[in-house]
DRENGUDREN-492266 format. One record per residue: x, y, z of N, C-alpha, C in turn; residue number from 1; residue in one letter. Coordinates in Angstrom, 3 decimals, always signed. Example, Ala and Ser with C-alpha at 12.3 -4.5 7.8 and 13.67 -1.06 7.14 Angstrom:
<<+13.190,-5.690,+7.800>,<+12.300,-4.500,+7.800>,<+13.200,-3.300,+7.800>,1,'a'>
<<+12.850,-2.250,+7.080>,<+13.670,-1.060,+7.140>,<+12.900,+0.030,+7.870>,2,'s'>
This chain:
<<-22.309,-48.582,+27.508>,<-22.389,-47.234,+27.360>,<-22.870,-46.579,+28.753>,1,'x'>
<<-22.907,-45.067,+28.263>,<-23.347,-44.034,+29.643>,<-25.529,-43.595,+29.381>,2,'x'>
<<-25.657,-43.390,+30.237>,<-27.303,-44.081,+29.799>,<-27.448,-41.786,+29.807>,3,'x'>
<<-28.521,-41.187,+29.726>,<-29.319,-40.633,+30.347>,<-30.059,-40.195,+30.932>,4,'x'>
<<-30.025,-39.884,+32.053>,<-30.633,-39.110,+32.781>,<-31.014,-37.396,+33.156>,5,'x'>
<<-32.100,-37.165,+33.848>,<-32.395,-36.177,+34.784>,<-32.840,-36.241,+36.184>,6,'x'>
<<-32.713,-35.221,+36.369>,<-32.357,-34.782,+38.150>,<-34.539,-34.664,+38.046>,7,'x'>
<<-35.445,-35.275,+39.417>,<-36.391,-34.797,+39.266>,<-35.992,-34.475,+41.245>,8,'x'>
<<-36.980,-33.078,+41.041>,<-37.394,-32.642,+42.915>,<-38.527,-32.628,+42.632>,9,'x'>
<<-38.619,-33.222,+44.145>,<-39.942,-33.174,+44.935>,<-40.193,-32.052,+45.357>,10,'x'>
<<-41.777,-31.321,+44.686>,<-41.659,-29.637,+45.734>,<-43.245,-29.335,+45.442>,11,'x'>
<<-43.607,-28.120,+46.883>,<-45.107,-28.026,+46.158>,<-45.163,-26.868,+45.050>,12,'x'>
<<-44.479,-25.684,+44.876>,<-44.583,-25.513,+43.852>,<-43.475,-25.401,+41.817>,13,'x'>
<<-43.543,-26.493,+41.487>,<-43.118,-26.651,+40.271>,<-42.642,-25.036,+39.972>,14,'x'>
<<-43.978,-24.372,+39.019>,<-43.464,-23.165,+38.349>,<-42.580,-22.378,+39.525>,15,'x'>
<<-42.575,-21.907,+40.271>,<-41.861,-21.354,+40.915>,<-40.513,-21.840,+41.069>,16,'x'>
<<-40.587,-23.095,+41.117>,<-38.964,-24.010,+40.928>,<-37.634,-23.925,+39.643>,17,'x'>
<<-38.554,-24.055,+38.696>,<-38.639,-23.856,+37.601>,<-37.667,-21.824,+37.353>,18,'x'>
<<-38.296,-21.491,+38.056>,<-37.799,-20.223,+37.991>,<-36.678,-20.056,+38.011>,19,'x'>
<<-37.036,-20.214,+39.497>,<-35.674,-20.080,+40.246>,<-34.329,-20.695,+39.551>,20,'x'>
<<-34.500,-21.793,+39.231>,<-33.692,-22.904,+39.306>,<-32.631,-22.838,+37.280>,21,'x'>
<<-33.977,-22.164,+36.676>,<-33.969,-21.623,+35.648>,<-32.234,-20.385,+35.602>,22,'x'>
<<-33.022,-19.740,+36.704>,<-31.514,-17.896,+37.184>,<-30.765,-18.770,+37.122>,23,'x'>
<<-30.549,-19.896,+38.167>,<-29.445,-20.172,+38.737>,<-28.642,-20.840,+38.206>,24,'x'>
<<-29.097,-21.939,+37.417>,<-27.996,-22.715,+36.287>,<-27.770,-21.651,+34.481>,25,'x'>
<<-28.648,-20.757,+34.536>,<-28.867,-20.817,+33.308>,<-29.226,-20.974,+32.365>,26,'x'>
<<-29.940,-21.896,+33.101>,<-30.901,-22.734,+32.187>,<-32.381,-21.618,+31.538>,27,'x'>
<<-33.037,-23.293,+30.924>,<-34.371,-22.307,+30.360>,<-35.626,-23.030,+30.646>,28,'x'>
<<-37.238,-22.131,+31.116>,<-38.218,-23.338,+31.613>,<-38.414,-24.096,+30.266>,29,'x'>
<<-38.593,-25.453,+30.099>,<-38.829,-25.915,+29.084>,<-40.055,-25.156,+29.138>,30,'x'>
<<-40.172,-25.792,+27.213>,<-42.195,-25.560,+26.953>,<-42.570,-26.125,+27.037>,31,'x'>
<<-43.736,-27.172,+27.522>,<-45.128,-27.875,+26.862>,<-44.898,-28.442,+25.087>,32,'x'>
<<-44.510,-29.327,+25.360>,<-44.470,-30.369,+23.712>,<-46.109,-29.810,+23.259>,33,'x'>
<<-45.514,-30.797,+21.869>,<-47.153,-30.232,+21.360>,<-47.905,-28.469,+21.180>,34,'x'>
<<-46.929,-27.681,+21.183>,<-48.482,-26.509,+20.930>,<-49.298,-26.267,+22.403>,35,'x'>
<<-49.254,-27.184,+23.515>,<-50.017,-26.942,+24.556>,<-49.626,-25.965,+24.909>,36,'x'>
<<-50.490,-24.939,+26.049>,<-50.422,-24.021,+26.894>,<-50.034,-24.919,+28.142>,37,'x'>
<<-49.922,-25.989,+28.490>,<-49.436,-26.364,+30.059>,<-48.742,-28.018,+29.742>,38,'x'>
<<-48.212,-27.662,+30.885>,<-47.632,-29.171,+31.048>,<-49.471,-30.701,+31.359>,39,'x'>
<<-49.848,-29.725,+32.038>,<-51.144,-30.401,+32.693>,<-52.325,-30.721,+31.676>,40,'x'>
<<-51.755,-29.700,+30.858>,<-52.983,-29.747,+29.020>,<-52.095,-30.523,+28.400>,41,'x'>
<<-51.085,-30.791,+28.452>,<-50.486,-32.073,+27.601>,<-49.939,-33.105,+27.862>,42,'x'>
<<-50.650,-33.470,+29.152>,<-51.356,-34.626,+29.975>,<-52.365,-34.819,+29.504>,43,'x'>
<<-53.381,-34.540,+29.726>,<-54.186,-34.841,+29.426>,<-54.733,-34.725,+27.784>,44,'x'>
<<-54.273,-33.774,+26.886>,<-53.784,-34.191,+25.287>,<-53.760,-35.700,+25.265>,45,'x'>
<<-52.729,-36.056,+25.372>,<-52.008,-37.563,+25.433>,<-53.075,-38.754,+25.912>,46,'x'>
<<-53.802,-38.477,+26.235>,<-54.841,-39.456,+27.509>,<-54.069,-39.892,+28.727>,47,'x'>
<<-53.223,-39.190,+29.144>,<-53.865,-39.266,+30.625>,<-54.056,-39.661,+30.937>,48,'x'>
<<-53.993,-40.871,+32.717>,<-55.490,-41.186,+33.425>,<-55.684,-39.988,+34.677>,49,'x'>
<<-56.503,-39.255,+34.854>,<-57.363,-38.143,+35.803>,<-55.859,-38.595,+36.627>,50,'x'>
<<-55.836,-39.376,+38.236>,<-55.200,-39.691,+39.096>,<-53.316,-40.594,+37.743>,51,'x'>
<<-52.931,-39.345,+37.069>,<-51.599,-39.852,+36.385>,<-50.875,-38.587,+36.469>,52,'x'>
<<-52.254,-37.539,+36.336>,<-51.844,-36.386,+36.098>,<-50.633,-35.896,+37.503>,53,'x'>
<<-50.006,-34.864,+36.632>,<-48.998,-34.330,+37.591>,<-48.601,-32.988,+37.465>,54,'x'>
<<-48.686,-32.242,+38.255>,<-48.211,-31.339,+38.544>,<-46.408,-31.035,+38.218>,55,'x'>
<<-46.176,-30.280,+36.962>,<-44.865,-30.480,+36.990>,<-43.957,-29.485,+35.827>,56,'x'>
<<-42.873,-28.882,+35.886>,<-42.247,-27.801,+35.544>,<-40.944,-28.375,+35.174>,57,'x'>
<<-40.066,-28.082,+33.980>,<-38.705,-28.542,+33.909>,<-37.691,-27.589,+33.075>,58,'x'>
<<-36.420,-27.630,+33.939>,<-36.020,-26.481,+32.923>,<-34.641,-27.491,+32.401>,59,'x'>
<<-34.134,-26.834,+31.656>,<-33.386,-27.330,+29.814>,<-32.245,-26.861,+29.727>,60,'x'>
<<-31.038,-27.277,+30.225>,<-29.702,-26.933,+29.496>,<-30.053,-25.795,+27.574>,61,'x'>
<<-29.425,-24.804,+27.462>,<-29.299,-24.313,+26.885>,<-28.823,-25.547,+25.373>,62,'x'>
<<-28.409,-25.707,+25.238>,<-27.565,-26.940,+24.377>,<-28.533,-28.097,+23.903>,63,'x'>
<<-29.853,-28.060,+25.051>,<-30.578,-29.809,+25.006>,<-30.188,-30.836,+26.136>,64,'x'>
<<-29.125,-30.323,+26.135>,<-28.688,-32.548,+26.996>,<-29.094,-32.228,+28.782>,65,'x'>
<<-29.208,-31.518,+29.578>,<-29.566,-31.733,+30.774>,<-30.287,-31.180,+31.043>,66,'x'>
<<-31.637,-31.950,+31.995>,<-32.963,-31.210,+32.034>,<-32.885,-31.645,+34.074>,67,'x'>
<<-33.534,-31.054,+34.043>,<-33.944,-31.111,+36.101>,<-35.775,-30.255,+36.094>,68,'x'>
<<-35.861,-31.532,+36.925>,<-37.807,-31.175,+36.701>,<-38.241,-31.576,+38.039>,69,'x'>
<<-39.057,-30.531,+38.010>,<-39.674,-29.452,+39.763>,<-41.112,-30.790,+39.469>,70,'x'>
<<-41.595,-31.487,+40.330>,<-42.593,-32.711,+40.556>,<-43.287,-31.821,+41.642>,71,'x'>
<<-44.895,-31.928,+41.300>,<-45.736,-30.600,+42.179>,<-45.405,-32.534,+43.167>,72,'x'>
<<-45.787,-32.306,+44.336>,<-46.285,-32.801,+46.088>,<-47.113,-32.512,+46.580>,73,'x'>
<<-47.737,-33.000,+47.869>,<-48.404,-32.114,+49.021>,<-47.404,-31.871,+49.860>,74,'x'>
<<-46.752,-32.431,+50.336>,<-45.865,-32.750,+51.091>,<-44.603,-31.577,+50.944>,75,'x'>
<<-44.948,-31.061,+52.690>,<-43.411,-30.043,+52.307>,<-41.403,-30.170,+52.158>,76,'x'>
<<-41.128,-29.565,+52.117>,<-39.479,-30.268,+52.912>,<-39.214,-30.692,+53.931>,77,'x'>
<<-38.874,-31.764,+54.347>,<-38.280,-32.569,+55.689>,<-37.143,-32.966,+55.771>,78,'x'>
<<-36.314,-32.303,+56.670>,<-35.084,-32.389,+56.612>,<-33.985,-31.901,+55.862>,79,'x'>
<<-33.076,-32.316,+56.322>,<-31.504,-32.050,+55.321>,<-31.756,-32.924,+54.040>,80,'x'>
<<-30.915,-32.136,+52.812>,<-30.722,-33.032,+51.708>,<-30.444,-33.956,+51.955>,81,'x'>
<<-30.080,-34.913,+50.853>,<-28.768,-36.091,+50.805>,<-28.516,-35.897,+49.346>,82,'x'>
<<-28.884,-34.811,+48.763>,<-28.322,-35.076,+47.460>,<-28.164,-33.497,+47.245>,83,'x'>
<<-27.141,-32.519,+46.799>,<-27.262,-31.600,+46.970>,<-26.718,-30.874,+45.427>,84,'x'>
<<-27.256,-29.975,+44.720>,<-26.294,-29.012,+42.932>,<-24.957,-28.557,+44.375>,85,'x'>
<<-23.694,-28.706,+43.566>,<-23.345,-27.006,+43.361>,<-23.067,-26.521,+42.303>,86,'x'>
<<-23.047,-25.682,+42.364>,<-23.073,-24.653,+41.921>,<-21.320,-23.710,+40.683>,87,'x'>
<<-21.306,-24.011,+39.587>,<-19.600,-23.305,+39.345>,<-19.912,-21.793,+38.997>,88,'x'>
<<-20.083,-20.726,+39.948>,<-20.030,-19.376,+38.546>,<-18.675,-19.096,+38.702>,89,'x'>
<<-17.394,-19.787,+38.935>,<-16.273,-19.627,+38.778>,<-15.450,-19.840,+37.293>,90,'x'>
<<-14.314,-19.714,+37.124>,<-13.598,-19.855,+35.933>,<-12.431,-20.743,+36.220>,91,'x'>
<<-11.938,-21.789,+35.563>,<-11.208,-22.246,+36.736>,<-9.789,-21.292,+35.821>,92,'x'>
<<-8.295,-20.709,+36.703>,<-7.791,-19.859,+37.075>,<-8.012,-17.947,+37.312>,93,'x'>
<<-9.448,-18.294,+38.436>,<-9.952,-17.151,+38.562>,<-9.175,-16.924,+39.532>,94,'x'>
<<-9.160,-15.466,+40.227>,<-8.213,-14.807,+41.060>,<-9.411,-15.012,+42.405>,95,'x'>
<<-8.639,-15.005,+43.354>,<-9.807,-14.980,+44.574>,<-10.861,-14.230,+45.005>,96,'x'>
<<-10.247,-12.454,+44.661>,<-10.959,-11.492,+44.548>,<-12.253,-11.860,+43.325>,97,'x'>
<<-11.472,-12.010,+42.417>,<-12.412,-12.414,+41.345>,<-13.493,-13.334,+41.387>,98,'x'>
<<-12.714,-14.329,+42.004>,<-13.916,-15.855,+42.340>,<-15.185,-15.260,+43.281>,99,'x'>
<<-14.514,-14.358,+44.449>,<-15.223,-13.921,+45.522>,<-16.785,-13.152,+44.169>,100,'x'>
<<-16.151,-12.194,+43.673>,<-16.929,-11.258,+43.307>,<-17.990,-11.566,+42.130>,101,'x'>
<<-17.625,-12.883,+41.309>,<-18.625,-13.655,+40.484>,<-19.785,-14.360,+41.622>,102,'x'>
<<-19.002,-15.313,+42.489>,<-20.125,-15.858,+43.521>,<-20.589,-15.454,+44.220>,103,'x'>
<<-20.691,-14.028,+44.432>,<-21.616,-12.917,+45.670>,<-22.681,-12.272,+44.380>,104,'x'>
<<-21.975,-12.276,+43.216>,<-23.095,-11.870,+42.065>,<-24.227,-12.524,+41.450>,105,'x'>
<<-23.760,-14.021,+41.684>,<-24.269,-15.598,+41.621>,<-25.915,-15.281,+42.471>,106,'x'>
<<-25.560,-14.946,+43.705>,<-26.434,-15.085,+44.963>,<-27.217,-13.499,+45.129>,107,'x'>
<<-26.557,-12.511,+44.946>,<-26.771,-11.380,+44.949>,<-28.584,-11.870,+44.113>,108,'x'>
<<-28.763,-12.876,+42.522>,<-29.430,-12.930,+41.832>,<-30.042,-13.671,+42.381>,109,'x'>
<<-29.775,-14.979,+42.914>,<-30.705,-15.735,+43.368>,<-31.227,-15.010,+44.528>,110,'x'>
<<-31.074,-14.723,+45.396>,<-31.826,-13.669,+46.862>,<-32.565,-12.980,+46.399>,111,'x'>
<<-32.399,-12.400,+45.026>,<-33.749,-11.259,+44.407>,<-34.632,-12.258,+44.111>,112,'x'>
<<-34.815,-13.898,+43.773>,<-35.494,-14.849,+43.550>,<-36.257,-15.415,+44.621>,113,'x'>
<<-34.876,-15.147,+46.222>,<-36.376,-15.551,+46.807>,<-35.408,-17.150,+47.050>,114,'x'>
<<-34.450,-17.055,+47.025>,<-32.995,-18.152,+47.662>,<-32.721,-17.621,+49.096>,115,'x'>
<<-31.716,-18.162,+50.068>,<-31.345,-17.310,+50.949>,<-30.051,-17.949,+51.775>,116,'x'>
<<-28.695,-17.277,+51.967>,<-27.850,-17.682,+52.282>,<-27.507,-18.079,+53.729>,117,'x'>
<<-27.668,-19.973,+53.991>,<-27.018,-20.116,+55.016>,<-25.551,-19.242,+55.395>,118,'x'>
<<-24.631,-20.488,+54.845>,<-23.092,-19.246,+55.617>,<-22.752,-19.562,+54.720>,119,'x'>
<<-21.126,-19.458,+54.248>,<-20.257,-18.862,+53.570>,<-18.843,-19.356,+54.643>,120,'x'>
<<-18.264,-19.375,+53.241>,<-16.592,-20.237,+53.827>,<-15.586,-19.924,+53.216>,121,'x'>
<<-14.683,-20.350,+53.072>,<-13.053,-21.098,+52.378>,<-12.608,-21.617,+53.022>,122,'x'>
<<-12.138,-22.921,+51.685>,<-11.937,-23.623,+52.101>,<-10.627,-24.014,+50.473>,123,'x'>
<<-9.448,-24.068,+50.826>,<-8.813,-25.018,+50.014>,<-8.707,-23.700,+48.657>,124,'x'>
<<-8.085,-22.300,+49.551>,<-8.311,-21.227,+48.212>,<-9.598,-21.445,+47.815>,125,'x'>
<<-10.922,-21.702,+48.059>,<-12.254,-21.642,+46.639>,<-12.406,-21.089,+48.256>,126,'x'>
<<-14.060,-19.992,+48.130>,<-14.451,-18.766,+48.299>,<-16.503,-19.856,+47.675>,127,'x'>
<<-17.489,-20.332,+48.469>,<-18.332,-20.739,+49.013>,<-18.748,-19.956,+49.160>,128,'x'>
<<-20.804,-20.014,+48.909>,<-21.489,-20.218,+49.486>,<-22.622,-20.805,+49.963>,129,'x'>
<<-23.280,-21.215,+50.691>,<-23.952,-22.358,+51.114>,<-26.084,-21.507,+50.938>,130,'x'>
<<-26.762,-21.731,+50.309>,<-28.337,-21.171,+49.721>,<-28.456,-22.499,+49.910>,131,'x'>
<<-30.311,-22.202,+50.104>,<-31.895,-22.744,+50.073>,<-32.251,-22.332,+48.558>,132,'x'>
<<-32.830,-22.823,+48.620>,<-33.482,-22.406,+47.131>,<-35.757,-21.856,+48.141>,133,'x'>
<<-35.765,-21.339,+46.935>,<-37.445,-21.408,+47.150>,<-38.078,-21.751,+48.227>,134,'x'>
<<-37.467,-23.296,+48.205>,<-38.552,-24.768,+48.863>,<-37.709,-25.195,+49.888>,135,'x'>
<<-36.436,-24.653,+50.353>,<-35.379,-24.754,+51.063>,<-34.802,-26.223,+51.133>,136,'x'>
<<-34.762,-26.252,+49.764>,<-33.319,-27.278,+49.332>,<-31.442,-26.400,+49.237>,137,'x'>
<<-31.483,-27.301,+49.844>,<-29.735,-26.951,+49.980>,<-29.292,-26.649,+48.864>,138,'x'>
<<-28.297,-25.769,+48.997>,<-27.023,-26.010,+47.609>,<-25.801,-25.306,+47.881>,139,'x'>
<<-24.797,-25.489,+46.602>,<-23.474,-24.382,+46.635>,<-23.121,-23.718,+46.132>,140,'x'>
<<-22.841,-21.636,+46.085>,<-22.648,-21.573,+44.974>,<-20.488,-21.400,+45.232>,141,'x'>
<<-19.877,-21.462,+44.285>,<-18.821,-21.734,+44.543>,<-17.938,-20.945,+43.137>,142,'x'>
């Protein structure tokens, strides 16, 4: 039986990361449960010990199945990612010119939110852009 999972990303600013990735994936920033004003308040209301309360934010797929959690940590990112996300901005059957237009449109939206372009490329009839998010985590848009 398949197991449910979420992706957790260590970061310095969980709220900023959640806003960026909600835009990148067309997800939504997840509100804290039980009408709490923040995830920190939710943890405190649940009685978490002070040393276990963590700053975090998350984004969820509109259908509710996918979730990425951004966990606040004190250290900066170090080195190259060992895992990265590939974001599919195109549809099967798109012509190359249409792929380029769709990828570039999403890349422009993400650059406006603080993302940066590392390089563009073409391989096997595909067009892609390698980017970094607001905290330097690499990912690709194709």
